[in-house]
N, C-alpha and C positions, 0 to 999 in steps of 0.2 A: 432490586439493586438501586435504590434511591432515584427512581424515575429514569433509569437508564434502560433502554429497550434491550431485550435479550438478543444475543447474536443469532443469526440464522443457523438452522440445524446442519446446513451443508459445510460450515466452517470446521476445519479440523482443530485439534487441541491447541496447537501452536497459534493458529489464527485467533482462536477464542481468547487466548492469553493476551495477544496484542490488542484485541477488541477491548478487553477489560482495562488495558493501560490507556488507550486513546479515547474511549467512549465518554468518560467524564468530561474531557475537554470539549468534545463536540456537543454534548448536552448543555454544558455551561454556556457555550456560544449560541445555543438555541437551534442548532442545525441538525442534530440527531434526534429524530422523532420516529415513531412507529412507521411513518410513511417513507422515511429515508434510510431504513435499515439496509436494504439491498445495495443502495448506492454507497453506503459507508462500508459494507462488506467488500464491495468492488475496490475501494481504496486499500483495504487491508490485504486483499489478495494481490493487488498490483504491487504493493510494497514488498511482499514476500517474493514474488516472481522477479522483481527488479534485483533484489539482493542475490537471488540464485544466479541470475544472468551475470551480475558483476563477478561472482566467484568463478563462473565459467570463462569469462573474458580473461581474468587474471591467470587462471590455470593455463589457458591456451597461450597467453603471452609468455609465461614462465617456461613453457616447452618450445617456444618459437613457432607455434602453429598459427600463423597469421590468418589463414583461411578460416579456422574455427573462431579465432578472436574477432574477425570481422563479422562473421555470422552471429555470434552471441552479442556483439556490440549493437547490432540492429535490434535484437530482442530486448536488450537492456534499454535502448532508447525508447522503444515502444512502451515499455512499462514505466519508464521515467515520465513520459508524457501523460500517461494515464494517471499516475500519482499526482503530477502537477495539476492537472485539471480537477481531479476529485478532491485534492487537499484544500483547494480554495473554497469548495462548497462547505467544508466542515471547519474552516478556520484553523487548519493545521499547517498552512504554509506561511512563510515570513511576510509575503505580500498581502495575505489576508488580514494582517494586523494593521495595515496602513489605512 
């Protein structure tokens, strides 16, 4: 795939699809190499889990379940921070462009 490292076998089909969307950007930036494959996979996984947590927060808020909304908000925040830190490594965050 044009110098793009293969995704790790532990990524599911949806994560591989996201890998294929983002990997060319990280390769172009020079940050995705065979040695950084697992770190890049960590970003892809964090992104998916962040989006799942967002949906859980919104669902809890729609039903007025503040307890669940608060709990899922903490999960959401954890994965957001993970995405933030790893996105910088791969040139995928706005501040990486500065």
